[in-house]
N, C-alpha and C positions, 0 to 999 in steps of 0.2 A: 133558254134554249137557243136563242138566237146568237149568242156570244159563242156556245159551243159549235154552231154551225160556222161560225166566222174563222175560228181558229182550229176546226178539225182538219183542214188541209194541211196543216203545218205536222201533224203527228207523226207521219212516216218519217219526215227529214229528221226531226228531233230524235226519233228512236234510233235511226242509223247512226247519228252522231254520237248519241250516248253508247252505242254498241263500239264504235271505232275509239271512243275515248277509253271505254273500259279496256279494249283490246291494246291500246298503246300503253296504259298506266300497268296492266299486267306484264307486258313484254318489257316494259322500261325497268323493271325491278330486276330482272335476271339478265337481259341482253344490253341494257344501257342506251348507248348513243346509236345502236343499230334499229331501234325501235322507232325511230323518229320518221321514216318514210311511211310509216303506216298513217301519220297525220295527213298525208296527201290524198287518201281516200275519202276524207271528209270535206275537201275542197267543194265538190258538185254539190253537196247537201247544203253546205253554207250558201253556196250559190243560190240555190232555188230558195233559200229563206229571205236572201237578201234582194234578188231581183230574178223572180220566176220566169221560165221559159218553158213552153209545153213540149217543145223538141226534146230537150234535155230531160225534162220529166217523164215522158213517154220512154226515152231511151234508158233511163235508170230503171224505170219500172220493170220494163222487158228484161234487161240485164238480170236483175235481182229475182225476177220469176223463174228465168232459167237456173240461175245458182239456187234458188231455193227448192226447185223442182229436183236437182241432182241431189241436193243435201236430204230431201225426202225418201228419195231412192236408198241413200246410204243409211238413212235411220232405219228404214223399213227393213233392210238387208241384216242390220243389227238385231233389230226385234225379234225377226224370224230366225235367228242364228244361222243365217247363211255363211257369215264368216265367224270363225271362233276367235274371241276377244277374251282378256283377261277379266277377273273379277272386279279389279279398281275400274277398267273402262266402263263394264257395266254399269257401275253405280252412277255415272253421270248420265245415263241413259234417258231418265226423266227429264233433267234439266235441259239436255239436248234435244229432246222432242218439244219442250215449250220453246225453245230457241228457234227450231225449224219452224214450227207452226206460226211464231211471231213474224218472222222473216218473210214467208209466202202472204201471210195476210197484209203486211206493211206494204209489199212490192204490188199487191194487187189494188191497194188504195191509191198508190202513185200513179198507176195506169187508171185507174177510176177518175182521179183528180185531173188527169190530162184530157181524158174524153169527155167528162162531163162539164167541167167548169173552165172558164178562163180566169186567169190569176189577175 
C-alpha cells in the first residue's frame, strides 16, 4: 500500500501522456508529418514527471477540469439527443463517455496533488 501511495501521484500525468501518444499515432497514420505538433502537448506532463512544479500542476489541473467540463456538456447533449448525430457517431458514445469521465477524474486528481501534497 505504501508503494501505491508513493506512485499514485504520477497516474494522471501518465494517463494524459498515453492519451497524447494514442492521439499522435492515430493521426500519424492518416496525416503523416502534420501530426507531430501534437507531441508538444506532452511536454508539460513530462516536465511534471521529471521536475514537479506545484504551479504548473495546478494550472494543468484547472485547464483540464475546464476542458473536461465542456466535454461532459457535449457528451450529455449527445446522450439526451439535443443534437442529431449519425448512427456511426452514436456507436462511439459509450467509449466517449468513459474518456470524458476519465479526463475529469484525472484533472481533479492533478488538482488534489497540487493542493494536498508537495512533490
